[in-house]
C-alpha beads as a LAMMPS data file, in Angstrom:
LAMMPS data file: protein, C-alpha beads

232 atoms
231 bonds

1 atom types
1 bond types

-500.0 500.0 xlo xhi
-500.0 500.0 ylo yhi
-500.0 500.0 zlo zhi

Masses

1 110.0

Atoms # bond

1 1 1 -179.045 -59.279 -461.286
2 1 1 -176.635 -61.501 -459.160
3 1 1 -177.027 -61.410 -455.478
4 1 1 -174.618 -59.250 -453.537
5 1 1 -173.105 -61.212 -450.596
6 1 1 -173.330 -57.788 -448.709
7 1 1 -176.948 -57.470 -449.199
8 1 1 -179.586 -58.230 -446.715
9 1 1 -182.505 -60.291 -447.707
10 1 1 -185.957 -61.338 -446.542
11 1 1 -188.730 -63.386 -448.210
12 1 1 -192.144 -61.828 -447.859
13 1 1 -195.663 -63.340 -448.733
14 1 1 -198.535 -61.001 -449.975
15 1 1 -201.947 -62.583 -450.182
16 1 1 -205.572 -61.241 -451.035
17 1 1 -206.778 -59.313 -453.852
18 1 1 -203.450 -58.038 -454.553
19 1 1 -203.794 -57.256 -458.368
20 1 1 -207.177 -55.263 -458.510
21 1 1 -206.614 -53.699 -455.232
22 1 1 -203.050 -52.632 -456.520
23 1 1 -201.442 -53.959 -453.300
24 1 1 -198.727 -55.810 -455.444
25 1 1 -197.475 -52.619 -457.454
26 1 1 -197.781 -50.705 -454.375
27 1 1 -195.443 -52.907 -452.430
28 1 1 -192.943 -53.337 -455.304
29 1 1 -192.811 -49.533 -455.886
30 1 1 -192.413 -49.018 -452.180
31 1 1 -189.253 -51.550 -452.065
32 1 1 -187.760 -49.531 -454.887
33 1 1 -188.515 -46.251 -453.490
34 1 1 -186.870 -47.064 -450.308
35 1 1 -183.708 -48.202 -451.535
36 1 1 -184.109 -51.898 -452.097
37 1 1 -184.886 -54.427 -455.019
38 1 1 -186.960 -57.223 -455.312
39 1 1 -187.364 -60.718 -456.984
40 1 1 -190.730 -62.359 -457.422
41 1 1 -190.234 -65.989 -456.445
42 1 1 -193.602 -67.038 -457.059
43 1 1 -197.062 -65.773 -457.803
44 1 1 -200.514 -67.534 -458.169
45 1 1 -203.187 -65.426 -459.562
46 1 1 -206.828 -65.971 -458.683
47 1 1 -209.056 -67.168 -461.327
48 1 1 -212.188 -65.268 -460.352
49 1 1 -213.168 -62.209 -458.643
50 1 1 -213.617 -64.227 -455.278
51 1 1 -210.223 -66.155 -455.557
52 1 1 -207.237 -64.555 -453.575
53 1 1 -203.941 -64.328 -455.191
54 1 1 -200.527 -64.839 -453.624
55 1 1 -197.138 -63.588 -454.273
56 1 1 -193.827 -64.590 -452.761
57 1 1 -191.223 -61.743 -452.858
58 1 1 -187.690 -61.835 -452.231
59 1 1 -186.561 -58.393 -450.810
60 1 1 -182.859 -57.234 -451.126
61 1 1 -181.582 -54.371 -449.195
62 1 1 -178.093 -52.811 -448.767
63 1 1 -177.960 -52.990 -444.999
64 1 1 -180.095 -53.979 -442.109
65 1 1 -181.460 -50.489 -441.508
66 1 1 -182.907 -50.142 -444.959
67 1 1 -184.190 -53.755 -444.761
68 1 1 -186.077 -53.004 -441.511
69 1 1 -187.504 -49.876 -443.057
70 1 1 -188.805 -51.638 -446.193
71 1 1 -190.260 -54.502 -444.149
72 1 1 -192.028 -51.894 -441.837
73 1 1 -193.595 -49.991 -444.988
74 1 1 -194.587 -53.011 -446.956
75 1 1 -195.993 -54.544 -443.864
76 1 1 -198.700 -51.837 -443.688
77 1 1 -199.823 -53.324 -447.085
78 1 1 -200.069 -56.664 -445.847
79 1 1 -196.654 -58.065 -446.743
80 1 1 -195.634 -60.717 -444.084
81 1 1 -192.023 -62.386 -443.713
82 1 1 -192.326 -66.252 -444.394
83 1 1 -190.341 -66.908 -441.613
84 1 1 -192.345 -65.040 -439.091
85 1 1 -191.317 -64.586 -435.389
86 1 1 -193.324 -64.008 -432.439
87 1 1 -193.928 -60.278 -431.841
88 1 1 -191.679 -58.418 -429.388
89 1 1 -192.932 -57.189 -426.297
90 1 1 -191.384 -54.406 -424.255
91 1 1 -192.741 -53.292 -420.782
92 1 1 -193.461 -49.637 -420.426
93 1 1 -191.082 -48.208 -418.127
94 1 1 -192.845 -44.825 -417.613
95 1 1 -196.623 -44.421 -417.348
96 1 1 -198.287 -42.365 -420.270
97 1 1 -195.440 -43.137 -422.724
98 1 1 -194.715 -45.885 -425.035
99 1 1 -191.282 -47.672 -425.100
100 1 1 -188.694 -46.692 -428.036
101 1 1 -189.645 -48.399 -431.106
102 1 1 -193.159 -49.088 -430.273
103 1 1 -195.252 -50.426 -433.253
104 1 1 -197.672 -47.486 -434.280
105 1 1 -200.864 -48.960 -435.395
106 1 1 -203.109 -48.145 -438.439
107 1 1 -206.867 -48.260 -438.747
108 1 1 -206.877 -51.667 -440.482
109 1 1 -207.345 -55.072 -439.177
110 1 1 -204.239 -56.232 -437.287
111 1 1 -203.042 -59.253 -436.005
112 1 1 -199.951 -60.040 -433.772
113 1 1 -198.118 -63.325 -433.354
114 1 1 -197.894 -64.629 -429.714
115 1 1 -196.889 -68.203 -428.758
116 1 1 -196.697 -69.266 -432.556
117 1 1 -200.367 -68.176 -432.831
118 1 1 -202.039 -65.338 -434.667
119 1 1 -204.613 -63.259 -432.587
120 1 1 -206.579 -60.086 -433.618
121 1 1 -205.996 -56.819 -431.992
122 1 1 -209.045 -55.355 -430.393
123 1 1 -210.482 -51.865 -430.433
124 1 1 -208.547 -50.910 -433.684
125 1 1 -207.456 -47.470 -433.966
126 1 1 -204.816 -45.299 -435.790
127 1 1 -201.627 -44.049 -434.316
128 1 1 -201.889 -46.016 -430.981
129 1 1 -199.754 -48.713 -429.423
130 1 1 -200.620 -52.372 -428.943
131 1 1 -200.940 -53.535 -425.443
132 1 1 -200.545 -57.513 -424.985
133 1 1 -201.833 -59.787 -422.081
134 1 1 -199.931 -62.910 -422.992
135 1 1 -201.851 -64.925 -420.279
136 1 1 -205.157 -64.572 -422.083
137 1 1 -203.735 -64.145 -424.563
138 1 1 -205.226 -60.807 -425.866
139 1 1 -204.143 -57.665 -427.638
140 1 1 -205.638 -54.210 -427.870
141 1 1 -204.995 -50.853 -429.231
142 1 1 -204.042 -48.296 -426.526
143 1 1 -203.591 -44.453 -426.673
144 1 1 -200.266 -43.233 -425.190
145 1 1 -202.090 -41.634 -422.293
146 1 1 -203.520 -44.624 -421.117
147 1 1 -200.259 -46.666 -420.759
148 1 1 -199.778 -47.940 -417.276
149 1 1 -196.155 -48.712 -415.850
150 1 1 -195.375 -52.382 -416.843
151 1 1 -197.623 -52.615 -419.726
152 1 1 -196.274 -54.904 -422.311
153 1 1 -196.254 -53.177 -425.569
154 1 1 -195.489 -54.380 -428.920
155 1 1 -192.250 -53.063 -430.400
156 1 1 -190.670 -53.376 -433.893
157 1 1 -192.518 -54.926 -436.815
158 1 1 -191.921 -58.737 -436.217
159 1 1 -194.924 -60.809 -435.678
160 1 1 -197.254 -58.097 -436.821
161 1 1 -199.687 -58.682 -439.751
162 1 1 -201.790 -56.052 -441.253
163 1 1 -204.914 -56.750 -443.478
164 1 1 -205.250 -53.905 -446.075
165 1 1 -208.771 -52.807 -447.004
166 1 1 -209.427 -54.575 -450.375
167 1 1 -211.515 -53.651 -453.338
168 1 1 -215.187 -53.473 -453.032
169 1 1 -217.502 -55.702 -455.139
170 1 1 -219.480 -52.666 -455.980
171 1 1 -218.889 -49.011 -456.927
172 1 1 -215.999 -47.518 -459.050
173 1 1 -212.614 -48.824 -458.196
174 1 1 -211.152 -45.447 -457.113
175 1 1 -214.178 -43.834 -455.510
176 1 1 -212.408 -43.510 -452.219
177 1 1 -210.160 -40.996 -454.028
178 1 1 -212.811 -38.337 -453.557
179 1 1 -212.980 -38.635 -449.791
180 1 1 -211.871 -35.707 -447.984
181 1 1 -209.496 -37.760 -445.892
182 1 1 -207.928 -39.755 -448.753
183 1 1 -204.096 -39.955 -448.385
184 1 1 -203.974 -40.521 -452.237
185 1 1 -204.775 -37.110 -452.970
186 1 1 -202.188 -34.646 -454.749
187 1 1 -200.520 -32.742 -451.951
188 1 1 -198.310 -30.443 -454.077
189 1 1 -200.456 -27.194 -453.514
190 1 1 -200.593 -27.847 -449.666
191 1 1 -196.878 -28.471 -449.447
192 1 1 -195.989 -25.543 -451.396
193 1 1 -197.979 -23.175 -449.323
194 1 1 -196.760 -24.367 -446.144
195 1 1 -193.037 -24.124 -447.377
196 1 1 -193.915 -20.673 -448.348
197 1 1 -195.321 -19.972 -444.701
198 1 1 -192.377 -21.287 -443.158
199 1 1 -190.035 -19.285 -445.200
200 1 1 -191.886 -16.121 -444.396
201 1 1 -192.010 -16.967 -440.710
202 1 1 -188.298 -17.464 -440.764
203 1 1 -187.570 -14.361 -442.703
204 1 1 -189.632 -12.217 -440.229
205 1 1 -187.504 -13.792 -437.414
206 1 1 -190.163 -16.000 -436.160
207 1 1 -190.041 -19.534 -434.865
208 1 1 -191.740 -22.674 -435.944
209 1 1 -193.187 -25.315 -433.511
210 1 1 -193.757 -28.759 -435.008
211 1 1 -196.151 -31.154 -433.396
212 1 1 -195.158 -34.545 -434.840
213 1 1 -196.947 -37.669 -434.906
214 1 1 -196.517 -41.352 -436.079
215 1 1 -197.467 -40.244 -439.776
216 1 1 -193.901 -38.737 -440.022
217 1 1 -192.346 -42.268 -439.855
218 1 1 -195.277 -43.947 -441.561
219 1 1 -194.566 -41.817 -444.645
220 1 1 -190.909 -42.148 -444.541
221 1 1 -190.311 -38.470 -443.891
222 1 1 -188.199 -38.781 -440.743
223 1 1 -184.793 -38.103 -442.329
224 1 1 -186.238 -34.976 -444.308
225 1 1 -187.846 -33.462 -441.192
226 1 1 -184.302 -34.130 -439.304
227 1 1 -182.501 -32.308 -442.218
228 1 1 -184.857 -29.305 -442.016
229 1 1 -184.448 -28.979 -438.522
230 1 1 -180.574 -29.125 -438.847
231 1 1 -180.743 -26.289 -441.467
232 1 1 -182.749 -24.168 -439.274

Bonds

1 1 1 2
2 1 2 3
3 1 3 4
4 1 4 5
5 1 5 6
6 1 6 7
7 1 7 8
8 1 8 9
9 1 9 10
10 1 10 11
11 1 11 12
12 1 12 13
13 1 13 14
14 1 14 15
15 1 15 16
16 1 16 17
17 1 17 18
18 1 18 19
19 1 19 20
20 1 20 21
21 1 21 22
22 1 22 23
23 1 23 24
24 1 24 25
25 1 25 26
26 1 26 27
27 1 27 28
28 1 28 29
29 1 29 30
30 1 30 31
31 1 31 32
32 1 32 33
33 1 33 34
34 1 34 35
35 1 35 36
36 1 36 37
37 1 37 38
38 1 38 39
39 1 39 40
40 1 40 41
41 1 41 42
42 1 42 43
43 1 43 44
44 1 44 45
45 1 45 46
46 1 46 47
47 1 47 48
48 1 48 49
49 1 49 50
50 1 50 51
51 1 51 52
52 1 52 53
53 1 53 54
54 1 54 55
55 1 55 56
56 1 56 57
57 1 57 58
58 1 58 59
59 1 59 60
60 1 60 61
61 1 61 62
62 1 62 63
63 1 63 64
64 1 64 65
65 1 65 66
66 1 66 67
67 1 67 68
68 1 68 69
69 1 69 70
70 1 70 71
71 1 71 72
72 1 72 73
73 1 73 74
74 1 74 75
75 1 75 76
76 1 76 77
77 1 77 78
78 1 78 79
79 1 79 80
80 1 80 81
81 1 81 82
82 1 82 83
83 1 83 84
84 1 84 85
85 1 85 86
86 1 86 87
87 1 87 88
88 1 88 89
89 1 89 90
90 1 90 91
91 1 91 92
92 1 92 93
93 1 93 94
94 1 94 95
95 1 95 96
96 1 96 97
97 1 97 98
98 1 98 99
99 1 99 100
100 1 100 101
101 1 101 102
102 1 102 103
103 1 103 104
104 1 104 105
105 1 105 106
106 1 106 107
107 1 107 108
108 1 108 109
109 1 109 110
110 1 110 111
111 1 111 112
112 1 112 113
113 1 113 114
114 1 114 115
115 1 115 116
116 1 116 117
117 1 117 118
118 1 118 119
119 1 119 120
120 1 120 121
121 1 121 122
122 1 122 123
123 1 123 124
124 1 124 125
125 1 125 126
126 1 126 127
127 1 127 128
128 1 128 129
129 1 129 130
130 1 130 131
131 1 131 132
132 1 132 133
133 1 133 134
134 1 134 135
135 1 135 136
136 1 136 137
137 1 137 138
138 1 138 139
139 1 139 140
140 1 140 141
141 1 141 142
142 1 142 143
143 1 143 144
144 1 144 145
145 1 145 146
146 1 146 147
147 1 147 148
148 1 148 149
149 1 149 150
150 1 150 151
151 1 151 152
152 1 152 153
153 1 153 154
154 1 154 155
155 1 155 156
156 1 156 157
157 1 157 158
158 1 158 159
159 1 159 160
160 1 160 161
161 1 161 162
162 1 162 163
163 1 163 164
164 1 164 165
165 1 165 166
166 1 166 167
167 1 167 168
168 1 168 169
169 1 169 170
170 1 170 171
171 1 171 172
172 1 172 173
173 1 173 174
174 1 174 175
175 1 175 176
176 1 176 177
177 1 177 178
178 1 178 179
179 1 179 180
180 1 180 181
181 1 181 182
182 1 182 183
183 1 183 184
184 1 184 185
185 1 185 186
186 1 186 187
187 1 187 188
188 1 188 189
189 1 189 190
190 1 190 191
191 1 191 192
192 1 192 193
193 1 193 194
194 1 194 195
195 1 195 196
196 1 196 197
197 1 197 198
198 1 198 199
199 1 199 200
200 1 200 201
201 1 201 202
202 1 202 203
203 1 203 204
204 1 204 205
205 1 205 206
206 1 206 207
207 1 207 208
208 1 208 209
209 1 209 210
210 1 210 211
211 1 211 212
212 1 212 213
213 1 213 214
214 1 214 215
215 1 215 216
216 1 216 217
217 1 217 218
218 1 218 219
219 1 219 220
220 1 220 221
221 1 221 222
222 1 222 223
223 1 223 224
224 1 224 225
225 1 225 226
226 1 226 227
227 1 227 228
228 1 228 229
229 1 229 230
230 1 230 231
231 1 231 232
């Protein structure tokens, strides 16, 4: 397919055990599901179980907003733009809150790029922000309630690199699927039950309170939640 001049593009690199860990198909599926398309510019497959594979993928999107969303989603799978910039730092203007568009962490090893160098993020934890001391330099995960006025917080996804958990050398490949906290389990039954409960509450004249978290954004559900709220 020819490149549309109005499309936005970005070239990303995916490195690691991207075949047997299913990272490559996850990234490609995510691009398509989020409204983009892709072209694999180059791929090198490791010859042994110890060898890493590398894929260079050109991502196409109809506009900047869609492209930014795609890059954020595939970034959690380890896809990093080839032409990477330093991370963006925004000072917290209110104690106990994150700046707008702050980067919400996962529980996977993460690095940020500062002064053209990649450094590890310490105290890795899910659903936190990243607080940076550019003088040392150092970075750490920080819960919202610990943010102090003036703390430098990473915003956006530029200059952030995630290292997804790769396949283990032992045990069944999909053993994690049996975990009680696996996000890969089918959720259809639970979703239908929640929908039924919401409908019943509204029929009885009740009101529903939503306590949202970063998972709403991580899963791309933000616009669906907004639509539900608009429809009452």
